[in-house]
C-alpha positions in Angstrom: 24.3 61.7 -51.1 27.1 59.2 -50.4 26.8 59.7 -46.7 23.1 58.9 -46.9 23.7 55.6 -48.8 26.4 54.7 -46.4 24.1 55.4 -43.3 21.4 53.3 -44.9 23.6 50.4 -45.6 25.2 50.6 -42.1 21.7 50.8 -40.6 20.6 47.8 -42.8 23.6 45.8 -41.6 23.1 46.8 -37.9 19.3 46.0 -38.1 20.1 42.6 -39.7 22.7 41.8 -37.1 20.4 42.7 -34.3 17.4 40.9 -35.6 19.4 37.7 -36.2 20.8 37.7 -32.7 17.5 38.3 -31.1 15.9 35.6 -33.3 18.5 32.9 -32.4 18.5 33.9 -28.7 14.8 33.8 -28.6 14.7 30.4 -30.4 17.2 29.0 -28.0 15.3 30.3 -24.9 12.0 28.9 -26.4 13.7 25.4 -26.9 14.9 25.4 -23.2 11.4 26.4 -22.0 9.7 23.7 -24.1 12.3 21.1 -22.7 11.5 22.2 -19.1 7.7 21.9 -19.8 8.1 18.5 -21.2 10.1 17.3 -18.1 7.5 18.9 -15.8 4.7 17.1 -17.7 6.5 13.8 -17.2 6.8 14.5 -13.4 3.1 15.4 -13.2 2.2 12.2 -15.0 4.2 10.1 -12.6 2.6 11.9 -9.7 -0.9 11.3 -11.1 -0.2 7.6 -11.6 1.0 7.5 -8.0 -2.3 9.1 -6.8 -4.4 6.6 -8.9 -2.4 3.7 -7.4 -2.9 4.9 -3.8 -6.6 5.2 -4.4 -6.7 1.6 -5.5 -4.6 0.6 -2.5 -6.8 2.4 -0.1 -9.9 0.7 -1.6 -8.3 -2.7 -1.3 -7.5 -1.8 2.3 -11.1 -1.0 3.0 -12.2 -4.3 1.4 -9.6 -6.3 3.4 -10.8 -4.5 6.6 -14.4 -5.4 6.0 -13.4 -9.0 5.3 -11.4 -9.2 8.5 -14.4 -7.8 10.5 -16.7 -10.5 9.0 -14.0 -13.2 9.8 -13.7 -12.0 13.4 -17.4 -12.1 13.9 -17.7 -15.6 12.5 -14.8 -16.6 14.8 -16.5 -15.1 17.8 -19.7 -16.9 16.9 -17.9 -20.2 16.6 -16.1 -19.6 20.1 -19.5 -18.9 21.6 -20.7 -22.3 20.6 -22.1 -21.8 17.2 -24.8 -19.2 17.9 -26.4 -17.9 14.7 -26.1 -21.1 12.8 
């Protein structure tokens, strides 16, 4: 009977030790994964901001190109002697 009690107590301690070591290792791993995900989200947000700014710059370039074309046509009209006035 004593050997069964000793085996149960030993098993309980072994289970508790294993459970605690797995729990803390998993907790540490989860914390590292969450940190990496947060850092990745920051990088994605910076990238998205860059994309939005590039779209705005491209739109501004299109507007400036159109204004330049209009200005060039006006200059050509003035050089031809004011046709179209």
